[in-house]
C-alpha positions as CSV (number, residue, x, y, z in Angstrom):
1,M,-43.3,35.1,7.4
2,Q,-39.8,33.7,6.1
3,S,-39.7,30.2,5.4
4,P,-36.7,28.5,7.5
5,S,-33.4,28.4,5.6
6,K,-32.7,24.9,4.3
7,K,-29.8,22.7,6.1
8,P,-26.7,22.6,4.0
9,F,-25.7,19.0,3.0
10,T,-23.3,17.9,5.1
11,W,-22.9,13.9,4.4
12,K,-20.0,12.1,6.2
13,R,-18.9,9.1,7.9
14,V,-18.6,9.8,11.7
15,P,-14.7,9.7,12.2
16,P,-12.8,7.3,14.2
17,N,-11.6,9.1,17.6
18,D,-9.1,5.8,17.6
19,R,-6.8,5.6,14.6
20,R,-5.5,2.5,15.8
21,A,-6.7,-0.2,13.2
22,V,-10.2,-2.0,13.4
23,L,-10.2,-5.6,13.9
24,R,-13.3,-8.0,14.1
25,L,-14.0,-10.5,16.4
26,G,-16.5,-13.1,16.1
27,S,-17.8,-15.9,18.7
28,A,-21.1,-18.0,18.3
29,G,-23.0,-15.6,16.3
30,H,-21.7,-12.3,17.7
31,R,-20.0,-9.7,16.8
32,W,-17.2,-6.9,18.4
33,D,-15.3,-4.7,16.5
34,V,-11.6,-3.9,18.7
35,R,-8.4,-1.9,18.4
36,L,-5.3,-3.5,17.6
37,I,-3.0,-2.6,19.9
38,G,0.4,-4.4,18.8
39,L,2.5,-7.2,17.8
40,V,3.6,-8.8,21.3
41,N,5.8,-11.4,19.4
42,R,5.5,-13.1,16.2
43,S,3.1,-16.2,17.5
44,R,0.6,-12.9,20.2
45,F,-0.7,-9.6,19.6
46,A,-2.9,-7.7,21.7
47,V,-6.4,-6.0,20.9
48,S,-8.4,-3.8,23.2
49,H,-11.8,-5.4,25.0
50,P,-14.8,-5.9,23.4
51,Y,-17.5,-3.7,24.6
52,A,-21.3,-4.2,24.0
53,D,-23.7,-1.5,25.0
54,G,-21.2,0.3,27.0
55,K,-20.5,-2.9,28.7
56,L,-17.4,-4.9,29.2
57,V,-17.9,-8.2,27.0
58,F,-16.8,-11.0,29.6
59,V,-13.9,-13.0,27.7
60,K,-11.7,-15.2,30.1
61,E,-8.6,-17.2,28.7
62,G,-9.0,-19.9,26.8
63,D,-12.0,-18.7,24.6
64,R,-11.7,-19.2,20.8
65,F,-12.5,-16.1,18.1
66,D,-12.8,-15.6,14.3
67,V,-10.6,-12.3,14.0
68,A,-10.8,-10.3,10.7
69,N,-9.0,-7.5,9.4
70,F,-10.1,-6.1,6.1
71,D,-7.3,-3.4,4.4
72,G,-9.2,-2.1,1.6
73,S,-9.1,-4.5,-0.9
74,V,-8.1,-8.1,1.3
75,V,-10.0,-10.0,4.3
76,S,-7.6,-11.6,6.4
77,H,-9.2,-13.7,8.6
78,F,-8.0,-16.9,11.4
79,S,-9.1,-18.3,14.5
80,S,-7.4,-17.1,17.8
81,T,-6.9,-18.0,21.5
82,V,-7.0,-15.8,24.7
83,L,-4.1,-16.0,26.4
84,H,-4.4,-13.6,28.8
85,V,-7.2,-10.7,29.8
86,S,-6.1,-7.7,31.0
87,L,-8.4,-5.5,33.2
88,G,-7.7,-1.9,34.8
89,D,-7.8,1.8,33.1
90,D,-7.0,0.0,29.7
91,P,-8.5,-3.7,29.3
92,S,-7.3,-5.3,26.7
93,L,-6.6,-9.3,25.0
94,S,-3.5,-10.8,24.5
95,M,-4.4,-13.2,21.6
96,S,-2.9,-16.0,19.9
97,L,-1.4,-15.3,16.6
98,P,-1.4,-18.5,14.4
99,P,1.5,-19.2,11.3
100,P,1.2,-17.6,7.9
101,E,-0.2,-21.5,6.6
102,E,-3.1,-20.7,9.2
103,R,-4.2,-17.4,8.3
104,R,-6.6,-17.1,5.1
105,R,-6.6,-13.9,2.7
106,E,-9.2,-13.4,0.4
107,V,-9.4,-11.0,-2.4
108,V,-12.7,-8.8,-2.3
109,R,-11.7,-5.5,-4.2
110,R,-9.3,-5.1,-7.0
111,A,-7.8,-2.0,-5.9
112,R,-7.0,-0.9,-2.1
113,R,-9.4,2.0,-1.2
114,A,-9.1,4.5,1.5
115,P,-12.0,6.0,3.6
116,V,-11.5,9.6,2.8
117,L,-13.7,12.5,3.4
118,V,-13.7,15.3,0.7
119,P,-15.8,17.5,-1.1
120,C,-16.7,17.3,-4.7
121,S,-18.3,17.8,-7.6
122,V,-20.3,15.5,-9.8
123,R,-21.4,16.4,-13.9
124,Y,-23.4,14.2,-15.5
125,G,-24.5,16.9,-18.3
126,G,-23.3,20.2,-20.3
127,G,-26.5,22.4,-19.4
128,E,-27.1,24.8,-16.3
129,G,-27.8,22.8,-12.9
130,E,-26.7,19.3,-14.3
131,L,-24.1,19.4,-11.6
132,R,-24.2,17.8,-8.1
133,A,-22.2,18.7,-5.0
134,G,-21.5,15.8,-2.7
135,F,-18.4,14.2,-0.7
136,T,-16.3,11.1,-1.7
137,G,-16.6,8.5,0.8
138,D,-14.1,6.4,0.0
139,L,-11.0,6.4,-3.3
140,S,-9.0,4.7,-5.1
141,D,-6.7,5.2,-8.2
142,T,-9.8,3.1,-10.3
143,G,-12.6,4.6,-8.6
144,A,-14.6,5.9,-5.5
145,Q,-17.8,6.3,-3.4
146,V,-19.0,9.7,-3.7
147,A,-22.5,10.5,-1.7
148,I,-24.7,13.5,-3.1
149,E,-28.2,15.0,-2.1
150,H,-30.1,14.1,-4.5
151,P,-30.2,11.1,-7.2
152,L,-29.3,11.8,-10.5
153,P,-31.9,11.8,-13.2
154,A,-33.1,8.1,-14.9
155,G,-30.7,7.0,-18.1
156,V,-27.8,9.1,-16.6
157,D,-24.6,6.3,-16.6
158,R,-21.5,8.6,-16.8
159,V,-20.6,11.5,-14.5
160,D,-17.2,13.7,-14.7
161,L,-15.9,13.9,-11.4
162,S,-13.9,16.5,-9.8
163,L,-11.9,17.2,-6.5
164,R,-9.0,18.7,-4.7
165,V,-6.7,16.4,-2.6
166,P,-3.2,17.1,-0.9
167,V,-0.1,15.5,-2.1
168,L,3.0,16.2,-0.8
169,G,1.9,19.0,0.9
170,E,0.7,20.6,-2.1
171,A,-3.1,20.8,-3.5
172,V,-4.0,18.9,-6.6
173,T,-7.4,18.9,-8.7
174,I,-8.6,15.8,-10.0
175,L,-10.5,15.5,-12.7
176,A,-11.9,11.6,-14.0
177,R,-14.4,10.7,-16.4
178,A,-16.7,7.9,-14.8
179,A,-18.8,4.9,-15.1
180,I,-21.9,5.2,-12.8
181,R,-21.4,0.8,-11.5
182,S,-24.1,1.4,-8.2
183,Q,-27.1,3.9,-7.3
184,S,-28.7,3.7,-4.0
185,P,-30.0,5.2,-1.0
186,D,-27.5,5.4,2.1
187,P,-29.3,3.0,4.3
188,R,-28.6,5.2,7.0
189,P,-31.5,6.7,8.1
190,E,-29.6,9.8,9.9
191,M,-27.3,10.2,6.3
192,P,-30.6,11.2,3.3
193,A,-27.6,10.9,0.5
194,T,-27.9,9.0,-2.6
195,L,-24.3,6.9,-3.0
196,L,-22.8,6.3,-6.4
197,G,-19.9,3.9,-6.8
198,L,-18.2,5.2,-9.6
199,Q,-15.2,3.3,-11.9
200,F,-13.0,6.0,-13.9
201,E,-12.6,5.5,-17.2
202,E,-10.8,8.6,-18.6
203,I,-7.2,10.1,-16.2
204,E,-4.5,11.7,-17.3
205,R,-1.8,9.6,-16.5
206,P,0.0,12.6,-14.2
207,T,-3.2,12.9,-12.4
208,K,-3.7,8.9,-11.6
209,L,-0.2,9.2,-10.3
210,A,-1.3,11.7,-8.1
211,L,-4.3,10.2,-6.8
212,S,-2.2,7.0,-6.0
213,L,-0.1,8.8,-3.7
214,F,-2.8,10.3,-1.9
215,V,-4.3,7.1,-1.4
216,A,-1.4,5.4,-0.4
217,E,-0.8,8.1,2.3
218,R,-4.1,7.9,3.2
219,L,-3.9,4.0,3.9
220,L,-0.6,4.3,5.6
221,A,-1.8,7.1,7.8
222,E,-4.6,4.6,9.0
223,A,-2.6,1.5,9.3
224,D,-5.3,-0.5,7.1
225,D,-2.9,-3.1,6.3
226,V,-2.4,-4.3,9.9
227,F,-1.0,-7.6,9.4
228,G,1.3,-6.3,6.3
229,A,4.5,-6.6,8.4
230,I,4.1,-10.4,9.8
231,R,2.0,-12.0,7.1
């Protein structure tokens, strides 16, 4: 009797169905993720209506929310009031936008990282088999998160990362020596993977420029810096 074939490793993030930027609304200990619809004027913006368990959350005019956005390196947050609730085919909220001096910004990363899913390889030695195939989870010109199917052997603190990314319409091979800053199981039970937090140590200047362009293109495409134009 033949043993069943092993299912290939296919770690991946669930891609968003909507590419509009995500904002987080918070109130009374509850949090909801909504999509930014757009800026109405310099003191008002619109978001999709929050849902919970597939149903619209009850929101009325005058309700207050804490609003937060993460652009890859900076968390922006402020307090906002619901000015209008629009129901129908596309429920939405119109909310107040406070002046810049009332918006708080906190830098949580030195570099902006773009969420990208790219196949890669991680080599941790020169011997045969000292290689892991994996996928990037996010990427910047200074580091990356990488998912691999099995953890690395004990004592490994540096790896050589290899991947190919499109830059200005051409595929570019990225080769980087990286220090392992973290190694942990993926907390999601449906994703049997080991997550590596990598910080690049050795990367050639042309390669770093190509990587910076790739990350900038992805961040622009995702519109991560939601309030960049109105700060």
